[in-house]
ZAMARGU-4260 file (C-alpha; in steps of 0.2 Angstrom, whole numbers, plus 5000, padded with zeros to 4 digits):
<rodrens>
0) 4980/4987/4905 | 4996/4985/4895 | 4998/4970/4884 | 5012/4958/4887 | 5024/4956/4872
5) 5035/4941/4875 | 5043/4933/4860 | 5057/4920/4858 | 5070/4934/4858 | 5064/4940/4875
10) 5067/4922/4882 | 5084/4922/4875 | 5087/4939/4883 | 5082/4932/4900 | 5094/4917/4898
15) 5107/4929/4893 | 5104/4939/4909 | 5106/4923/4919 | 5123/4918/4911 | 5130/4935/4913
20) 5126/4935/4931 | 5134/4918/4933 | 5149/4923/4923 | 5152/4939/4932 | 5152/4931/4949
25) 5163/4917/4942 | 5176/4929/4936 | 5178/4939/4952 | 5176/4923/4962 | 5163/4930/4974
30) 5146/4937/4974 | 5128/4931/4973 | 5123/4923/4957 | 5108/4912/4962 | 5094/4926/4964
35) 5100/4935/4949 | 5098/4920/4939 | 5081/4915/4945 | 5074/4933/4945 | 5080/4936/4928
40) 5063/4935/4920 | 5055/4946/4933 | 5068/4959/4932 | 5068/4959/4913 | 5049/4961/4913
45) 5050/4976/4924 | 5064/4984/4915 | 5058/4981/4897 | 5039/4982/4898 | 5033/4988/4915
50) 5043/5002/4921 | 5041/5020/4914 | 5059/5026/4913 | 5071/5033/4901 | 5089/5025/4898
55) 5095/5042/4892 | 5090/5052/4907 | 5090/5042/4924 | 5084/5058/4933 | 5069/5061/4923
60) 5055/5068/4935 | 5041/5057/4928 | 5050/5040/4929 | 5044/5026/4940 | 5056/5021/4954
65) 5064/5004/4955 | 5072/4998/4971 | 5082/4982/4973 | 5079/4979/4991 | 5088/4962/4989
70) 5104/4972/4986 | 5116/4957/4988 | 5108/4952/4971 | 5115/4967/4963 | 5117/4958/4947
75) 5098/4957/4945 | 5099/4976/4942 | 5116/4978/4934 | 5112/4966/4920 | 5096/4975/4916
80) 5105/4992/4916 | 5117/4985/4904 | 5104/4977/4893 | 5093/4992/4893 | 5107/5004/4889
85) 5107/5014/4905 | 5126/5017/4904 | 5134/5000/4910 | 5143/4990/4897 | 5150/4972/4896
90) 5166/4977/4904 | 5157/4984/4919 | 5149/4967/4922 | 5166/4959/4920 | 5173/4971/4933
95) 5160/4967/4946 | 5165/4970/4964 | 5182/4976/4960 | 5191/4993/4963 | 5184/5008/4954
100) 5171/4998/4945 | 5153/5005/4942 | 5147/4988/4948 | 5151/4987/4967 | 5145/4972/4977
105) 5129/4981/4982 | 5120/4995/4972 | 5126/5012/4977 | 5116/5028/4975 | 5126/5041/4965
110) 5139/5028/4959 | 5129/5019/4946 | 5117/5027/4934 | 5099/5020/4937 | 5102/5016/4955
115) 5089/5025/4965 | 5096/5020/4983 | 5110/5011/4991 | 5104/4994/4997 | 5113/4980/5005
120) 5108/4980/5023 | 5092/4969/5021 | 5075/4977/5024 | 5082/4995/5021 | 5076/4995/5003
125) 5059/4990/5005 | 5057/5001/5021 | 5064/5016/5011 | 5052/5012/4997 | 5038/5017/5008
130) 5046/5034/5010 | 5047/5035/4991 | 5029/5032/4990 | 5026/5045/5004 | 5035/5058/4994
135) 5027/5054/4977 | 5010/5058/4986 | 5016/5073/4995 | 5024/5080/4979 | 5008/5078/4970
140) 4999/5087/4983 | 5012/5102/4982 | 5011/5103/4963 | 4995/5095/4955 | 4983/5091/4969
145) 4967/5094/4958 | 4971/5082/4944 | 4961/5066/4943 | 4970/5051/4949 | 4982/5044/4935
150) 4981/5060/4925 | 4995/5070/4933 | 5013/5071/4926 | 5017/5068/4945 | 5008/5051/4945
155) 5020/5036/4945 | 5024/5020/4954 | 5037/5014/4965 | 5042/4996/4962 | 5052/4985/4973
160) 5061/4968/4972 | 5063/4960/4990 | 5069/4944/4996 | 5066/4932/5011 | 5079/4942/5021
165) 5070/4958/5018 | 5054/4951/5024 | 5062/4944/5040 | 5070/4961/5045 | 5060/4970/5058
170) 5062/4987/5049 | 5051/4981/5035 | 5037/4976/5047 | 5037/4993/5054 | 5037/5002/5037
175) 5025/4989/5029 | 5013/4993/5043 | 5014/5011/5039 | 5012/5008/5020 | 4996/4999/5023
180) 4989/5012/5035 | 4994/5026/5022 | 4985/5016/5008 | 4999/5018/4997 | 4992/5012/4980
185) 5008/5018/4971 | 5019/5005/4980 | 5021/4988/4972 | 5033/4975/4979 | 5038/4958/4971
190) 5043/4947/4985 | 5055/4933/4978 | 5050/4919/4990 | 5063/4906/4986 | 5065/4901/5004
195) 5084/4900/5003 | 5097/4910/5013 | 5115/4908/5017 | 5110/4895/5030 | 5101/4886/5016
200) 5082/4882/5019 | 5073/4896/5028 | 5062/4884/5037 | 5075/4883/5051 | 5070/4901/5056
205) 5056/4907/5045 | 5039/4898/5043 | 5026/4912/5045 | 5012/4915/5033 | 5018/4931/5024
210) 5003/4933/5014 | 4992/4934/5029 | 5004/4946/5038 | 5003/4958/5024 | 4985/4956/5022
215) 4984/4961/5040 | 4994/4976/5037 | 4981/4982/5024 | 4991/4977/5008 | 4984/4969/4992
220) 4992/4952/4991 | 4994/4941/4976 | 5004/4925/4974 | 5012/4919/4958 | 5018/4902/4960
225) 5030/4895/4947 | 5031/4879/4956 | 5013/4876/4958 | 5011/4862/4945 | 5025/4852/4952
230) 5036/4857/4937 | 5045/4873/4937 | 5037/4885/4924 | 5042/4903/4923 | 5025/4910/4919
235) 5029/4928/4914 | 5011/4931/4908 | 5005/4927/4926 | 5017/4939/4934 | 5013/4952/4921
240) 4994/4951/4925 | 4998/4952/4943 | 5008/4968/4941 | 4994/4975/4930 | 4981/4971/4944
245) 4993/4979/4957 | 4993/4995/4947 | 4974/4995/4947 | 4973/4994/4966 | 4974/5012/4970
250) 4970/5011/4989 | 4982/4998/4995 | 5000/4994/4992 | 5003/4978/4983 | 5014/4963/4987
255) 5016/4950/4974 | 5023/4934/4982 | 5033/4926/4968 | 5038/4908/4972 | 5054/4904/4963
260) 5068/4891/4963 | 5085/4900/4967 | 5098/4897/4954 | 5087/4890/4941 | 5092/4882/4930
265) 5108/4877/4937 | 5107/4857/4937 | 5117/4854/4953 | 5115/4869/4964 | 5098/4876/4961
270) 5087/4877/4977 | 5102/4877/4989 | 5112/4889/4999 | 5127/4885/4989 | 5121/4896/4975
275) 5115/4910/4986 | 5131/4918/4990 | 5145/4910/4980 | 5151/4906/4963 | 5144/4891/4954
280) 5161/4884/4950 | 5168/4880/4933 | 5159/4863/4931 | 5142/4869/4937 | 5143/4885/4927
285) 5147/4874/4911 | 5133/4863/4915 | 5121/4877/4917 | 5127/4885/4900 | 5123/4868/4892
290) 5106/4868/4899 | 5103/4885/4892 | 5110/4882/4875 | 5126/4893/4878 | 5144/4888/4874
295) 5152/4882/4890 | 5169/4887/4883 | 5164/4905/4881 | 5160/4919/4894 | 5151/4935/4893
300) 5143/4931/4876 | 5128/4943/4871 | 5120/4940/4854 | 5119/4955/4843 | 5101/4953/4840
305) 5097/4951/4858 | 5107/4967/4863 | 5098/4977/4849 | 5081/4971/4855 | 5084/4976/4873
310) 5092/4993/4869 | 5077/4997/4858 | 5070/5001/4875 | 5077/5019/4872 | 5065/5021/4857
315) 5050/5014/4867 | 5055/5025/4881 | 5056/5041/4870 | 5038/5039/4865 | 5032/5038/4883
320) 5043/5052/4888 | 5036/5063/4874 | 5019/5060/4879 | 5023/5064/4897 | 5032/5080/4892
325) 5017/5086/4883 | 5007/5083/4899 | 5020/5092/4910 | 5021/5107/4898 | 5002/5109/4899
330) 5003/5108/4918 | 5017/5121/4919 | 5008/5133/4908 | 4993/5132/4918 | 5002/5133/4935
335) 5016/5145/4934 | 5018/5148/4953 | 5019/5129/4956 | 5031/5127/4942 | 5042/5141/4950
340) 5041/5131/4966 | 5047/5116/4957 | 5061/5125/4949 | 5067/5132/4966 | 5066/5115/4974
345) 5075/5106/4961 | 5089/5119/4961 | 5091/5116/4980 | 5090/5135/4984 | 5080/5143/4998
350) 5070/5158/4995 | 5079/5175/4996 | 5079/5182/5013 | 5073/5166/5022 | 5084/5171/5037
355) 5072/5185/5041 | 5058/5172/5045 | 5068/5165/5059 | 5062/5169/5077 | 5073/5179/5088
360) 5074/5175/5106 | 5077/5188/5120 | 5091/5186/5133 | 5086/5185/5151 | 5074/5170/5148
365) 5077/5152/5149 | 5071/5142/5134 | 5074/5123/5130 | 5082/5121/5113 | 5068/5108/5109
370) 5055/5122/5112 | 5065/5134/5101 | 5067/5121/5088 | 5048/5119/5087 | 5046/5138/5085
375) 5059/5138/5071 | 5051/5123/5062 | 5035/5133/5062 | 5042/5149/5056 | 5052/5141/5042
380) 5037/5130/5037 | 5027/5145/5034 | 5039/5150/5020 | 5045/5132/5015 | 5031/5121/5008
385) 5044/5108/5005 | 5048/5106/5024 | 5038/5092/5032 | 5040/5079/5045 | 5035/5073/5062
390) 5040/5061/5076 | 5039/5043/5082 | 5024/5046/5093 | 5034/5060/5102 | 5027/5076/5094
395) 5023/5084/5111 | 5040/5080/5117 | 5050/5083/5101 | 5040/5098/5097 | 5040/5094/5079
400) 5022/5097/5074 | 5019/5110/5061 | 5004/5119/5069 | 4988/5121/5059 | 4994/5109/5046
405) 4985/5093/5041 | 4992/5076/5045 | 4999/5065/5031 | 4986/5051/5033 | 4970/5046/5024
410) 4956/5058/5030 | 4947/5043/5037 | 4961/5041/5050 | 4958/5058/5058 | 4956/5059/5076
415) 4951/5072/5089 | 4968/5079/5090 | 4974/5077/5072 | 4965/5081/5055 | 4970/5070/5041
420) 4973/5073/5023 | 4982/5063/5010 | 4992/5078/5006 | 4995/5084/5024 | 5013/5088/5030
425) 5013/5082/5048 | 5020/5064/5049 | 5015/5052/5062 | 5027/5037/5062 | 5020/5029/5078
430) 5033/5020/5089 | 5043/5015/5074 | 5060/5023/5075 | 5068/5010/5063 | 5056/5013/5049
435) 5056/5032/5052 | 5074/5034/5048 | 5072/5023/5032 | 5056/5032/5027 | 5064/5049/5029
440) 5079/5043/5018 | 5066/5037/5005 | 5057/5054/5005 | 5073/5063/5002 | 5079/5051/4988
445) 5063/5052/4979 | 5063/5071/4976 | 5067/5089/4982 | 5057/5090/4998 | 5065/5092/5015
450) 5058/5079/5027 | 5063/5077/5046 | 5059/5064/5059 | 5060/5065/5077 | 5063/5055/5093
455) 5074/5055/5109 | 5092/5055/5106 | 5094/5038/5115 | 5083/5030/5101 | 5095/5036/5088
460) 5102/5019/5091 | 5086/5011/5083 | 5089/5022/5068 | 5108/5019/5066 | 5107/5008/5050
465) 5096/5022/5041 | 5107/5036/5048 | 5123/5027/5042 | 5115/5024/5024 | 5110/5042/5023
470) 5128/5047/5026 | 5135/5034/5014 | 5123/5041/5001 | 5127/5059/5005 | 5109/5064/5006
475) 5103/5078/5017 | 5090/5069/5028 | 5086/5078/5044 | 5084/5069/5061 | 5078/5079/5076
480) 5084/5071/5093 | 5078/5079/5109 | 5081/5074/5127 | 5100/5075/5123 | 5109/5071/5139
485) 5107/5064/5156 | 5098/5081/5160 | 5082/5073/5154 | 5081/5067/5172 | 5069/5056/5180
490) 5067/5043/5166 | 5084/5036/5171 | 5098/5028/5162 | 5088/5018/5150 | 5083/5035/5142
495) 5098/5045/5145 | 5111/5046/5131 | 5129/5045/5136 | 5138/5037/5121 | 5126/5043/5107
500) 5134/5059/5103 | 5152/5051/5101 | 5146/5036/5091 | 5136/5047/5079 | 5151/5058/5077
505) 5160/5042/5072 | 5149/5040/5057 | 5158/5047/5041 | 5149/5061/5032 | 5137/5063/5046
510) 5134/5080/5055 | 5129/5081/5074 | 5123/5098/5078 | 5120/5103/5097 | 5115/5121/5099
515) 5119/5131/5115 | 5104/5141/5116 | 5088/5146/5107 | 5096/5158/5095 | 5109/5145/5090
520) 5095/5133/5087 | 5088/5145/5074 | 5104/5148/5065 | 5108/5129/5065 | 5091/5124/5057
525) 5094/5137/5044 | 5111/5130/5040 | 5105/5112/5040 | 5092/5117/5027 | 5105/5127/5016
530) 5115/5111/5015 | 5111/5099/5001 | 5124/5085/5005 | 5125/5073/5020 | 5113/5070/5034
535) 5111/5080/5050 | 5105/5076/5067 | 5101/5091/5078 | 5102/5086/5097 | 5091/5097/5108
540) 5088/5099/5127 | 5073/5095/5137 | 5077/5107/5151 | 5077/5126/5149 | 5093/5134/5147
545) 5099/5153/5146 | 5097/5163/5130 | 5114/5172/5129 | 5114/5191/5126 | 5123/5194/5110
550) 5131/5208/5100 | 5131/5211/5082 | 5147/5203/5077 | 5162/5194/5085 | 5165/5193/5103
555) 5175/5207/5111 | 5177/5211/5130 | 5161/5206/5139 | 5151/5207/5123 | 5146/5190/5116
560) 5146/5185/5098 | 5131/5185/5086 | 5126/5168/5080 | 5135/5171/5063 | 5148/5158/5068
565) 5136/5144/5070 | 5137/5139/5052 | 5156/5137/5054 | 5153/5124/5068 | 5163/5132/5082
570) 5166/5151/5086 | 5171/5162/5100 | 5156/5165/5110 | 5165/5175/5124 | 5182/5181/5123
575) 5195/5181/5137 | 5193/5198/5146 | 5210/5204/5140 | 5208/5197/5123 | 5222/5184/5126
580) 5216/5167/5132 | 5226/5158/5145 | 5213/5143/5143 | 5200/5139/5130 | 5184/5132/5136
585) 5175/5122/5122 | 5157/5117/5125 | 5141/5111/5116 | 5123/5112/5120 | 5117/5115/5137
590) 5135/5114/5144 | 5140/5131/5136 | 5132/5140/5150 | 5144/5131/5162 | 5158/5137/5152
595) 5152/5155/5153 | 5150/5154/5171 | 5167/5147/5174 | 5174/5161/5163 | 5168/5173/5176
600) 5175/5164/5190 | 5192/5162/5182 | 5192/5180/5177 | 5190/5185/5196 | 5206/5174/5198
605) 5215/5184/5185 | 5214/5169/5172 | 5208/5174/5155 | 5196/5161/5148 | 5189/5160/5130
610) 5173/5152/5128 | 5170/5143/5112 | 5153/5136/5107 | 5155/5121/5096 | 5138/5116/5090
615) 5145/5105/5076 | 5163/5098/5076 | 5160/5092/5058 | 5156/5109/5051 | 5171/5116/5061
620) 5182/5103/5053 | 5177/5110/5036 | 5184/5127/5039 | 5200/5132/5033 | 5216/5131/5044
625) 5216/5150/5047 | 5199/5150/5054 | 5202/5135/5065 | 5218/5143/5071 | 5209/5159/5075
630) 5196/5150/5086 | 5208/5137/5093 | 5226/5144/5092 | 5238/5130/5093 | 5249/5140/5105
635) 5235/5138/5119 | 5238/5121/5125 | 5227/5123/5140 | 5210/5117/5135 | 5194/5110/5143
640) 5180/5102/5134 | 5163/5102/5142 | 5149/5090/5136 | 5137/5079/5146 | 5142/5064/5137
645) 5156/5053/5132 | 5173/5062/5131 | 5178/5050/5117 | 5178/5063/5103 | 5186/5077/5112
650) 5204/5071/5115 | 5210/5076/5098 | 5203/5094/5101 | 5209/5096/5119 | 5226/5087/5117
655) 5237/5079/5129 | 5237/5093/5142 | 5218/5096/5140 | 5204/5090/5151 | 5186/5085/5148
660) 5172/5088/5159 | 5161/5073/5153 | 5152/5057/5158 | 5159/5040/5154 | 5146/5030/5163
665) 5127/5027/5163 | 5116/5039/5172 | 5103/5038/5185 | 5085/5042/5190 | 5084/5060/5197
670) 5081/5078/5193 | 5093/5085/5181 | 5101/5097/5193 | 5105/5083/5205 | 5112/5072/5191
675) 5123/5086/5185 | 5129/5090/5203 | 5132/5071/5207 | 5141/5068/5190 | 5152/5083/5191
680) 5144/5093/5176 | 5146/5110/5185 | 5154/5126/5182 | 5165/5123/5197 | 5171/5107/5189
685) 5175/5117/5173 | 5185/5129/5184 | 5195/5115/5192 | 5198/5107/5175 | 5204/5124/5169
690) 5216/5125/5183 | 5223/5108/5180 | 5225/5110/5161 | 5234/5127/5164 | 5246/5118/5175
695) 5248/5103/5164 | 5251/5115/5149 | 5264/5124/5159 | 5273/5108/5163 | 5273/5103/5145
700) 5280/5119/5140 | 5294/5117/5152
</rodrens>
């Protein structure tokens, strides 16, 4: 139990925070001042007295994590980062929401020191915070599982500020259910219940009992009501006591419902939607400053003694950091192997020779890439304790289970099929794809482990907000998507992805990987794990497909290439018989076999066809011009793309004379062979497309 220290200078610092928030929005002319004003006491309390962090090192391993889920109220965090000396200065607040500033409209990971996650899409912060809490527990299990609770240098808390919008979004319901199930006592959320959103009073759409909902999820719920007496009293001591009680609740995540008046103490706009998402206006800002004892004629005023007081946080943090460092050094000396593991993970390096752990698949057999992926995951997991993950209730279909590993659940939730352990590495998300994506992101943001989450490719639609944020944050989250085309068959069009590959490729900085056979799958997994920037989605087949016979190097004659080219995104799998292609057949995934078969037919007609396997168009785009020209020479205009999905992303590759064997309509319920035949995804269709593109290219040349 820590004592609250709250003096007159702290009150002045809080009022300074309110005025800075209002001034910043007024200067730029847009933004969200209201929540930052009314939450100033809570944010100041967290930053100055509750959080264990170090302004001099925002990446300190032992820090508590803070997540502003209500990302629209970015000033709630920016002002505290300024006051606490984390790297922002007054000019940064003045530059709010402007080009090149450190203070964008919503907090952005990697852009502003002290920001742990990009937030803005409501609900994503709180949902990802559950992933942070998952990671904190798993990492403790990797590095210091024997230490009594609260004594390890790996013990810390994850704090969240969330708003009404966060609690309304469905993703937080999914994630909060999992947090309660997981008994995440290291997760503490302050819910700013001001009951105002853009459409003003939330009663028009939101009247449920949030406390009862979260109690039903298994959370420890407290209410701090600053309006309970009929007069508005910002009882910081009551909030501090609630935070201390939450820290003492080790078996449940905690929700503190903080009832506030948005925009306090703005005399004319408090408690209205007008102050939620727009500037106060000159008159109202002046009136607010008068209420707080500030000069209405001045802006961005910070008293020297206030700033000196708040930036003394650095000295207080140094004492805590020194005590933690002593604990960490003692741990490191006693656990040299675990320390070596931590060092490797923090460096982002894989063990030397990890490629030798990959399984090798013999040609002449048909193996689904989902089955191959399952074998690869298990082979790599034996060497990589940092690799962990699971599925949204689809383990038997996605084949994402690490065999003989415990499940990451409290042991009391063990079942006949699954043995639980708080430090297990098999994740069970239940049917919660939205939350799975956010939790995987949170795990990756928290520390150096490599999480993955699996579902059917069609349900990547449910995950898209999290996938997009992972790409925006440039973090290497891994998403495993099976049943990757209409070839999943009888489940029909509701489950058959058609546009998903194309739309996922449209997300900047996101990598889609669709391997052509089992050995490509192994090489793709290794390349995904080697990369430390940007998320990847690996799309895998339900149906069995051939394992290609391969040589040791590049393709030549009738000898197929090795899988060395997988890491380059596209490579010549099978060369034209005479070495000079008349047409290039570019395919992904299960359709590469169709291109290979078409090559043989065309060869019998005297047409030289090169087969290019393109597991990742994004990786291929990274290669230098010389390599891309080698694989897809500009002089060969006759090109055919082959992919059982939308042709949308292929026009730029096949060109005006090219053709695409694809599907631009929804599927149907039937076995996959019938579907491919009916929809024209066949080797014969590839041959006909090759003939057409050769003729078209010849016409263009004339």
